[in-house]
C-alpha positions as CSV (number, residue, x, y, z in Angstrom):
1,M,-42.6,-110.4,23.0
2,K,-40.9,-110.1,19.6
3,H,-42.8,-108.6,16.7
4,K,-42.4,-109.9,13.2
5,A,-41.2,-107.6,10.5
6,N,-43.8,-106.5,8.0
7,I,-43.4,-106.6,4.2
8,L,-46.1,-105.5,1.7
9,L,-45.9,-107.2,-1.8
10,L,-47.4,-105.2,-4.7
11,G,-48.4,-106.6,-8.0
12,F,-47.2,-110.2,-7.6
13,N,-49.5,-113.0,-8.8
14,Q,-47.1,-115.8,-7.8
15,A,-45.5,-116.5,-4.5
16,L,-42.0,-115.2,-3.9
17,S,-39.2,-117.3,-2.3
18,I,-38.9,-114.9,0.6
19,E,-42.4,-115.8,1.8
20,S,-41.0,-118.8,3.5
21,L,-39.0,-116.6,5.9
22,P,-40.7,-117.2,9.3
23,E,-39.5,-113.9,10.9
24,I,-41.6,-111.9,8.5
25,F,-45.3,-111.2,8.1
26,F,-46.3,-110.7,4.4
27,S,-49.3,-108.8,3.0
28,R,-50.3,-108.5,-0.6
29,C,-52.1,-106.1,-2.9
30,N,-52.5,-105.5,-6.6
31,S,-53.5,-101.9,-7.1
32,I,-52.1,-98.5,-6.2
33,E,-55.3,-97.6,-4.4
34,D,-55.0,-100.6,-2.1
35,L,-51.3,-99.9,-1.7
36,M,-52.0,-96.4,-0.4
37,E,-54.7,-97.5,2.0
38,L,-52.5,-100.3,3.4
39,V,-49.5,-98.1,3.9
40,I,-51.6,-95.4,5.6
41,S,-53.2,-97.9,7.9
42,N,-50.2,-100.1,8.8
43,D,-46.5,-99.9,9.6
44,Y,-44.3,-101.7,7.1
45,N,-40.6,-102.3,7.1
46,L,-40.5,-102.8,3.3
47,V,-42.7,-102.5,0.2
48,I,-41.6,-104.8,-2.6
49,S,-43.1,-103.9,-6.0
50,K,-43.0,-105.1,-9.5
51,F,-41.7,-102.6,-12.0
52,N,-45.1,-101.9,-13.5
53,V,-48.4,-102.2,-11.6
54,A,-51.4,-101.4,-13.8
55,D,-50.6,-98.0,-15.5
56,K,-48.0,-97.0,-12.9
57,D,-44.3,-97.6,-13.4
58,A,-41.6,-97.7,-10.6
59,L,-41.2,-94.0,-10.5
60,K,-44.9,-93.3,-10.1
61,I,-45.1,-95.9,-7.4
62,H,-42.2,-94.3,-5.6
63,E,-43.8,-90.8,-5.9
64,C,-47.1,-92.1,-4.4
65,L,-45.3,-93.6,-1.4
66,E,-43.2,-90.5,-0.9
67,S,-46.3,-88.4,-0.8
68,I,-47.5,-90.5,2.1
69,K,-44.2,-90.2,3.9
70,N,-44.2,-86.5,3.5
71,Y,-47.8,-86.2,4.8
72,Y,-47.0,-88.1,8.0
73,A,-43.5,-86.8,8.6
74,D,-44.5,-84.5,11.4
75,S,-47.0,-86.9,13.1
76,T,-46.4,-90.6,12.8
77,P,-43.4,-91.0,10.4
78,K,-43.5,-93.8,7.9
79,N,-40.1,-95.4,7.7
80,F,-40.5,-98.2,5.2
81,K,-38.3,-98.7,2.1
82,L,-39.5,-99.3,-1.4
83,L,-37.7,-102.1,-3.4
84,I,-38.4,-102.6,-7.1
85,L,-37.9,-106.0,-8.6
86,T,-36.7,-105.7,-12.1
87,S,-36.8,-108.2,-14.9
88,D,-34.4,-106.8,-17.5
89,E,-31.5,-104.4,-18.1
90,K,-33.8,-101.6,-19.3
91,E,-35.7,-101.6,-16.0
92,D,-32.4,-101.7,-14.1
93,A,-31.2,-98.7,-16.0
94,F,-34.5,-96.8,-15.4
95,C,-34.3,-97.4,-11.6
96,K,-30.6,-96.5,-11.5
97,A,-31.3,-93.2,-13.4
98,N,-34.1,-92.3,-11.0
99,K,-32.1,-93.4,-7.9
100,L,-34.6,-96.1,-7.0
101,L,-33.7,-99.1,-4.9
102,Y,-34.0,-102.1,-7.2
103,F,-33.0,-105.8,-7.4
104,P,-33.1,-108.3,-10.3
105,E,-35.8,-110.9,-9.8
106,V,-33.4,-113.7,-10.8
107,M,-31.0,-113.0,-7.9
108,N,-31.2,-114.3,-4.3
109,L,-33.9,-112.0,-2.8
110,K,-33.7,-113.6,0.6
111,S,-30.2,-112.5,1.2
112,L,-31.1,-109.0,0.2
113,I,-34.1,-108.8,2.6
114,L,-31.9,-109.8,5.5
115,K,-29.7,-106.8,4.7
116,L,-32.5,-104.3,4.2
117,I,-34.4,-104.9,7.4
118,E,-33.5,-105.9,10.8
119,L,-35.3,-109.1,11.8
120,P,-35.9,-110.1,15.4
121,R,-33.4,-112.9,16.1
122,E,-32.4,-115.1,18.9
123,P,-28.8,-114.5,20.1
124,K,-26.4,-116.9,18.3
125,R,-25.1,-119.6,20.6
126,I,-21.8,-120.0,18.8
127,N,-18.6,-118.3,19.8
128,K,-18.2,-115.8,16.9
129,D,-14.7,-114.9,18.3
130,L,-13.5,-118.2,16.7
131,T,-13.8,-116.6,13.2
132,I,-12.8,-113.0,13.8
133,I,-9.1,-113.8,13.5
134,D,-7.9,-117.4,12.9
135,F,-4.5,-117.1,14.7
136,K,-3.5,-120.6,13.8
137,E,-3.9,-119.9,10.1
138,L,-2.3,-116.5,10.5
139,F,0.9,-117.8,12.1
140,I,1.2,-120.5,9.5
141,R,1.1,-117.9,6.8
142,V,4.1,-116.1,8.2
143,D,6.1,-119.1,9.2
144,N,5.4,-118.3,12.9
145,N,7.1,-114.9,12.7
146,R,4.7,-113.4,15.2
147,A,6.7,-110.2,15.8
148,F,6.6,-109.4,12.1
149,I,2.9,-110.0,11.6
150,K,2.1,-108.0,14.8
151,E,3.9,-105.0,13.3
152,V,2.2,-105.4,9.9
153,I,-1.3,-105.8,11.5
154,E,-0.9,-102.7,13.6
155,K,0.3,-100.7,10.6
156,F,-2.9,-101.8,8.8
157,F,-5.1,-100.7,11.7
158,S,-3.4,-97.3,11.7
159,I,-4.2,-96.7,8.0
160,K,-7.6,-98.5,7.9
161,E,-9.5,-95.3,7.2
162,S,-7.5,-94.6,4.1
163,R,-8.2,-98.1,2.8
164,I,-11.9,-97.7,3.4
165,A,-11.8,-94.2,1.7
166,E,-10.3,-95.9,-1.4
167,I,-13.6,-97.8,-1.8
168,Q,-16.0,-95.2,-0.5
169,I,-14.9,-92.2,-2.5
170,P,-15.2,-93.9,-5.9
171,L,-18.6,-95.3,-4.8
172,E,-19.9,-91.9,-4.0
173,N,-18.6,-90.7,-7.4
174,G,-20.2,-93.5,-9.3
175,D,-16.9,-95.1,-10.2
176,Y,-17.9,-98.7,-9.5
177,K,-14.9,-100.2,-11.3
178,K,-12.4,-98.3,-9.2
179,A,-14.4,-99.1,-6.0
180,K,-14.4,-102.8,-7.0
181,D,-10.7,-102.8,-7.7
182,S,-10.0,-101.2,-4.3
183,A,-12.3,-103.7,-2.5
184,H,-10.5,-106.6,-4.2
185,K,-7.1,-105.3,-3.0
186,L,-8.4,-105.0,0.5
187,K,-9.9,-108.5,0.4
188,G,-6.4,-109.8,-0.2
189,V,-5.1,-107.9,2.9
190,L,-7.9,-109.3,5.1
191,A,-7.2,-112.8,3.8
192,N,-3.5,-112.5,4.6
193,F,-4.4,-111.4,8.2
194,S,-6.9,-114.3,8.5
195,M,-9.7,-111.9,9.4
196,L,-12.3,-114.4,8.3
197,E,-15.5,-112.4,9.1
198,A,-14.2,-109.2,7.5
199,K,-13.1,-111.2,4.5
200,S,-16.5,-112.8,4.1
201,T,-18.1,-109.3,4.3
202,I,-15.9,-107.8,1.7
203,I,-16.6,-110.7,-0.7
204,E,-20.3,-109.7,-0.4
205,L,-19.4,-106.1,-0.9
206,E,-17.6,-106.9,-4.2
207,Q,-20.8,-108.6,-5.5
208,I,-23.0,-105.7,-4.4
209,I,-20.6,-103.1,-6.1
210,L,-21.0,-105.1,-9.3
211,S,-24.7,-104.6,-9.2
212,K,-24.0,-100.8,-9.1
213,N,-26.4,-100.3,-6.1
214,I,-25.0,-97.3,-4.2
215,N,-27.2,-97.6,-1.2
216,L,-26.5,-101.3,-0.6
217,S,-22.8,-100.8,-1.3
218,I,-22.4,-98.1,1.3
219,S,-24.4,-100.1,3.8
220,K,-22.2,-103.2,3.3
221,L,-19.1,-101.0,3.4
222,N,-20.2,-99.7,6.8
223,E,-20.7,-103.3,7.9
224,L,-17.1,-104.0,6.7
225,V,-15.8,-101.2,8.9
226,Q,-17.6,-102.7,11.9
227,K,-16.0,-106.1,11.2
228,I,-12.6,-104.6,10.9
229,D,-13.1,-102.7,14.2
230,Q,-14.2,-106.0,15.8
231,A,-11.0,-107.7,14.5
232,K,-8.9,-104.9,16.0
233,E,-10.6,-105.3,19.4
234,Y,-10.1,-109.1,19.2
235,Y,-6.5,-108.6,18.2
236,L,-5.9,-106.3,21.2
237,S,-7.5,-108.6,23.6
238,N,-5.4,-111.5,22.5
239,Q,-1.9,-110.1,22.7
240,D,-0.7,-113.2,24.6
241,Q,-0.8,-114.9,21.2
242,F,2.2,-112.9,20.1
243,K,4.4,-113.6,23.2
244,I,5.4,-117.0,22.1
245,S,9.0,-117.1,20.9
246,Q,9.5,-117.3,17.2
247,K,10.7,-120.7,16.1
248,K,13.9,-121.0,14.3
249,R,13.7,-122.0,10.7
């Protein structure tokens, strides 16, 4: 039997859009005292809090929850994340300075939740291989010169790590502009190779980099690496696609 993911909402008087997600069980509280009691008594995947709750700001809320994690670290570890919903640039800057996970209230919170926690899902019944590499589109791009594109794709796979490093190293150094520029260049490469899933993932990565959220950016970058590795496996298992003679122009 599958168990629903658990999210605790702190300090919200109005319903959030994510509460319509059927795969999640939501709890609510409006004080730090209730927060501490609930976190001690239950296992949560995520705590979502307003920036200020009563007389506690985001950092104080974080410190309270970290004290619980530290207390239970050697017995029954608490593995929840804390996500602060911010309402203006000043709150964003505060969270960034204190290395807190945050997200603007005006943005699509549902999509973020699906990235932060792993929900129990039924296996997809579609054939995902159809969108890993679109060979029909790929060969049209190169005027059916399959020998040429085969050589270029294999060259890309051989230097993939360096292309990922061009994004990861600036991210780790806080140079979001350079990371974004590198991601944009790689997006063009993936598009030229018709790697549709990887292209979709790097588009999401670009948007996350713009938000200057290092944790989410690295997580999405790791997902991108997986998508490129899947494309490589799919490419290697479909070598028959490249045996067709090149058409004369």
